[in-house]
N, C-alpha and C positions, 0 to 999 in steps of 0.2 A: 524415468522412461522405461516402459516395458518393451522387451524385445518382441517384435511383431514377426510372425512367420507367415509368409505368403505362399500359397500354392499357385495362384495366378496373380501376377503383378501387373496392374494396369498403368501404362505410361500415358499421361494426358498431354495433349498439345495445348499449351497455355491454359490448361484447366477447363477446356471446353468439350473436346471430343476424345474418345478413346481411339488411339491409332493402332495399338498393338497390345496383345495379351501374351505375357511371357510366363512360362512355367518354371518356377525356381526349384522344383524338385526337393522341397524341404529345406532349402538354404534360407539364410536370414537376411533381411533387408535392414540396413541402418542408414542414418545420415552420413554424408561424407565426412571424413576426418578433418579436423582443424588443428594445425600446428602453429602455435604462437611464438615459437623460437626455433628458427632454422637459418643457418648462416650461408647455405648454398647446397648444391647437389649436382651430381652427374657432371663434374668437372667445371661447374660455374660457381664463382664466388660473388655473392651479392655486394661485397665491399670493394670489388676490383673494377676500376673504370679506365678504359682507354679512349673510347669514342662512343657516341650515342648509337651508331650503327652496330658496332661490335657488341656493345652491352645488350641492346635489344635483341639481337640475334641469339646470343648465348642464353639470355633470360628466357625467351620464348621456348627455346629448345629444351632447357632443363625443366621448365614447368610442364611441358608435354610428357616428359618422362616421369616426373614426380607424381602426376595424377594417377598413374598406373599402380601406385602403392596404396591407393585409397585416400590419400591426403588431397582434398579438393580445394582447401583454402589455407593460406598461411599468412603470417606476419613476417615477411622477409627481414632477416636480422642483419643490421649493419654494425660493425665494430670499429671501423677506421673512418675518421671524420676529416678527410682532406677537403680542400675547396671543391674539387671535382665531385666527390661523393655527396657533399652537402648540396651543391647547386645543380647537379645533373642526376645523380642516382636517386635521391629522395623523391623528386618529382616523378621519376620513372616507376617508382615502387608504390605509387598512390593506389588507393583502393579502386579496383576496376573489375567489373563483372566479365567473366570469360565462359564460353560455352564448350571449349574443346581442350582445356588445360586447367591446371591449378591456378587459382586467382589469388591476388594480393588483397588483404584487408587493410593495408597500410603498413608501413615499416615498423619494426621493433628496433629502436635505437638503444643498443646495449652499450651505453656510454654517451658522450665522453665525460660525464660527471660521476666518475667512479673512483674508488680508493686505489692508491698506488700499492698499498700493502696487500690488497686482495685483487690484484689486477688479472691473475691467471695468465693467459697467453696474450692479453691485450698489450698494445704498444702505448706506453704512457706519454709518448711524444704527442699523442692526439688528445690527451686529457685537458680539461679546463675546469675552472672554479667560478661559475657564475654567481653573482650576488644580487643582481638586479634583473628586471625583465629584459632590458636591453642586452645584458650579458647572455641571457638565455637565448634570445633570438640569434645572437652572434655565434653561439655554440653550434647552431645548426644551419648557419649560413645567413639566414634572414628570417624575419617573422613569418613570411608567407610559407616557408618550408614546414612550419609546424602543422599546416593543414594536411600534410601527407603522412604524418606520423600517427601510429596507433598506440604504441607503448614506448615509454622512456624508462630504462633501467638506470637508477642513480643511487648514490650512497647518501642517506639522510643525515649522517653525522657531519658531513662537510659543511663548513661555515656558509650559511645563507640558503642552503638547499631546501630545508623544510619550509622556509618562508615562500619559496617559489612553487610549492605544490599546488596551491589553489589556482595559480596562473596556468599551470600545466593541465590540471583536471578540468578547469573551466573551458578548455578547448576540446573537450571530449577525448583527451589523451590519458591513457592509463599510466599512473605513476607506480612503478614496480621497484621494490627494495632489492638491491643486488650489488655484488662486487663491493662489499661494505664491511666495515669494522664496527658498525653501530651496536650500541647496547640495546637491551630490551626496551628501556625507557625512551631512547631516541627513536626507535622503531614505532613505539606506541604513539609518540607525538606525530610521526609521519602518518600513521593510520588516522589519527584524529583530524589531520589536516587534509586527508583525501586519498592517501595511498591505499590501493586495493589489491596488491599482488606482491608476491616474492618471486624473484627470478631464480631458476634452477636451485631450488632449496637444497641446503647442505653444502653446495659448492660455492666457493669464493665468499665465505662469510664465517664469523666465529661459530664454533660448535657449542651446543648447549651445555651449560654448567648448572648444577642444581641451585646455585645462588644468582646466576645471571644467564637466563635462558636464551638471550640474544634474539635475532630475527626469527629463528625457528620456533621460539616460545610463543609467538603470536598465534600459532595454530592451536594453542590451548586456551585461548581467551574464552571466558565464561559466556560473554555476549557474542553469540555466533554471528550477529550482524556485522561485527567488527573484524571477524576472522578473514584474512586475505586469501584470495586464490593463490595457488602456488604451482610453479612449473616443476615437474618431476621427470628426471631423466632415468628411465628404468631400463638402461642398457646393460647393467651388470658390471660396468666399468666405473662410472661416476660415483655410484652409491652402492654399498653392500646390500644385498637382498633383504637382510634382517631390518635395516633401517628403512627400506622402502615399505616393508610391512608395517613398521611402527608409525611412520608419518602418514601413510594412507589411512590407517585405522584411526588416527588422531582426528582427521577431518576429511572424510571421504568426499563430501559434497563440494570441496574446494580444490580437489586434485585435478590438474591438467597435465596430461602426459605430453611432454615435448621431446623432440629429438636432439636439439642443439647440434644438428648435423652440419658437418662441413662439406665443402665441394667434393670431397673424396668419397662420399656415400655413392654407392653404385659403381665404383671403380675397383680394379683389382688391387691386391696388396702391393705395397711398394713405397718409394719416396716421392714426394710431390713438393715442388717449390711453392712457398707461401710467405709473403711479406719479407722477402730477403732471407728467409730461413727455409727449412725443409720440414714437412710433416711426414711421419712414418706411420703408415697404415698396416696393421698386422691383425688379421681376424677382426675382433670387436674393438680393438684398441687403436687410438689415434693420438700420437704424442709429438711434441716438438722434438726434432732430432737432437740427440745428445743430452736430453733432459728427461725428467719424469713428469713434466707438465702436460696434463691432458689438454688437447687442443679442440675438443668437441667430440661428437659422436659419429658413428657410421651405421647407425641402426634406425630403421624406419618406424613409423608410428604403429603399424600393425604388429611388428615384433615387440615393441615396447608394451603394447596391450597384452600380448600373449605372456610376456614376462611378468606383468602385474598379476595376471591370473594365477600363474605358477607360484609366485613368491608370497602372495597374500591370501591365496585360496578364495579369492572373490569370484563371483560368477561372470560369465561373458556379458550379461546384461549390465552389470555394474561397471565392468571394465570399459565397455563401449561409451558409457557416459563421460569417461575421462578423456576421450578423444572427440567428443561431439558436444553434448549438452554443456559441460562445465567450461571448456574453452570459449564456446559461443557466448555464454553469460559473462565470462571474465572480460571480454573485449566489446561487450554491448552489441553483438550482432544476433542475439537470440530472438529478435523479432522477425528474422527471415532465414536464419541458418541454424544448424545444429540439432534440429528436431524434425520428426516426421509429422508435419502438420499441414493442413490445407492452406494453400497460398504461400508456403515457404519454398525457397529455391530447391529445385529437384536435383540436388547434389546427393548422390546415393551410392552406397557400397553394398554389394552382395558378398556375404562372408559365410564360411561354414561354421560348425559348432566349436571349432578350435580357434577361430579368429583369423583364418587365412582368407585373403581377399581373392574373390573369384571374378567379380565384375565391378566396374565403376561407371557411374553416370554423372555427367556434368550438365546441369540445367536440362536434364531429361535426355541428353544425348549420350549414347554409349561411347565411352572413350577407352575402355579396356575390357577384355574378356580373356580368361585363362583357357577358354575352349573346352573346359571340363563340365560345363553345366548341361 
């Protein structure tokens, strides 16, 4: 994707007539950002359910705040699989077009089929070990609920999981390797069965060894068609900047910048209750109180993009791809999102040369302006 500079930006009403001409004064127009892994924001946790009324109210409020950061579409990420979450939250997070806020592309289920050894901050009381299709349906409440899911993160080394990959991908759900102890060979088998992604690469998985590269080694496959997309948290906390540079340059075209943000993003530093525990937010860091366990990120996609530029010396044009083109392709919405093309959704960001968000449009409607254009 080439960065396109507009002196005058024409916003079209359903592609028919020009309603307004906007002078962008040399700023840059990009597709809206797509975050395929985000756990919550602005005080709202996608995995916390009390009632449909309260959930819907909090969800809509946080999505109206999130869109102001430039992120116009997300895969809301669920990590706790209670009966309420499966039967009520997953349907509420279904893919649905929105014109005034960030929209869902379908949920990202980060679990419950993950390793207890690489569980991170996840509660293993919600984990399960499906071996049959019926077990798989039960893991998410019922078969119908799979219709609301866009991504499932799972550990392919668990008994029976690789055999379920065709069932998952056959429903247009992305199988993503994550929270895993899998060997390179087990991961390669998962790829051959239909896995196409790695969840927050480097985190919650074996680190590469020169004789066992593990999941991360998949990004070095000679056959680029088999190389999976990978979520990369470039917040400067989850991964050292040097490794961000290494993995980005290993496979630029599969890099998807994700926030893995918690509900504390957008909130001041402090302690926040979470799953019967407390999260401590201090600057860029978010940890489970009393531990060194990272509990997610508090960095938005625009900052992740700016960090990528700084730590890899890549151009703004290339960095933008990692929050637009690549995530759109990774979850198969590149036929209507993630690109500046005729007929595509008019989800747009106006940014400056440093990657700062100045304006945001959702389906052609202006939803945020910094006032400095």
